[in-house]
C-alpha positions in Angstrom: -8.4 13.9 12.4 -7.6 11.2 10.1 -6.6 7.7 11.3 -5.7 4.8 9.8 -7.2 0.8 10.4 -5.9 0.9 14.1 -7.3 4.4 15.4 -3.7 6.1 14.9 -3.1 9.2 13.5 -1.6 9.6 10.7 2.1 11.0 11.3 2.7 13.5 7.6 0.6 13.9 5.0 2.4 11.5 2.9 2.0 8.6 4.7 -2.7 9.8 5.0 -1.8 10.1 0.6 -0.1 6.2 0.3 -2.9 4.7 2.5 -5.6 6.6 0.5 -4.2 6.1 -2.9 -4.7 2.3 -1.7 -8.1 3.0 -0.9 -9.0 4.8 -4.1 -6.6 4.9 -6.8 -5.8 8.4 -6.5 -3.9 10.7 -4.9 -5.7 14.0 -2.8 -3.1 16.1 -4.9 -5.1 14.3 -7.9 -8.5 15.0 -6.5 -7.0 18.5 -6.3 -6.2 18.7 -9.2 -10.2 17.4 -10.7 -12.2 18.9 -8.8 -10.0 22.8 -9.3 -10.6 21.7 -13.4 -14.2 21.2 -12.7 -14.9 24.4 -10.7 -12.5 26.4 -13.2 -15.1 25.0 -16.1 -17.9 25.4 -14.2 -16.5 29.7 -13.4 -15.6 30.0 -17.4 -19.4 28.6 -18.5 -21.6 29.2 -16.6 -19.8 32.5 -14.6 -19.8 30.5 -10.6 -16.8 33.0 -9.8 -18.2 32.0 -5.5 -17.5 28.1 -6.0 -14.3 29.1 -7.0 -13.7 31.6 -4.2 -14.8 29.2 -2.0 -12.3 26.4 -3.1 -9.4 29.0 -2.9 -10.3 29.2 0.6 -10.7 25.7 1.4 -7.2 24.6 -0.1 -5.5 27.9 1.1 -4.6 28.8 -2.0 -4.5 32.1 -4.4 -6.8 31.9 -7.7 -2.8 31.6 -9.1 -2.1 29.2 -8.2 -4.7 27.3 -8.6 -5.3 27.7 -11.9 -1.8 27.5 -12.7 -1.0 24.6 -11.0 -4.4 22.6 -10.4 -5.9 23.4 -13.3 -4.6 20.4 -14.6 -7.7 19.3 -17.1 -8.6 22.0 -18.9 -6.8 22.7 -22.0 -6.8 26.6 -22.8 -4.7 28.4 -20.5 -6.8 30.3 -18.3 -6.2 33.9 -16.8 -8.1 35.7 -14.2 -10.3 38.0 -15.7 -11.8 35.5 -17.6 -13.2 34.6 -14.8 -13.9 37.9 -13.2 -12.6 37.3 -9.9 -9.7 39.7 -7.9 -6.5 37.8 -6.9 -5.4 39.2 -3.2 
């Protein structure tokens, strides 16, 4: 459970996002995009499909959603076949 400075749980993810951004200057979504982009890049360069599949499970998003919406920092249009992963 994530709490504020007074040890009170955040009532919404938006409130947590505001608090998080005040601490690190980035939103949780900015970090999700950066982590997804790095993981996709590792998949393409090193064939590290296990980490990409694990990240998909942790984030609760399909690989298609991750590649289409969270893969912000890779310029080329990446498709699932490039990593040889089947999207469920």
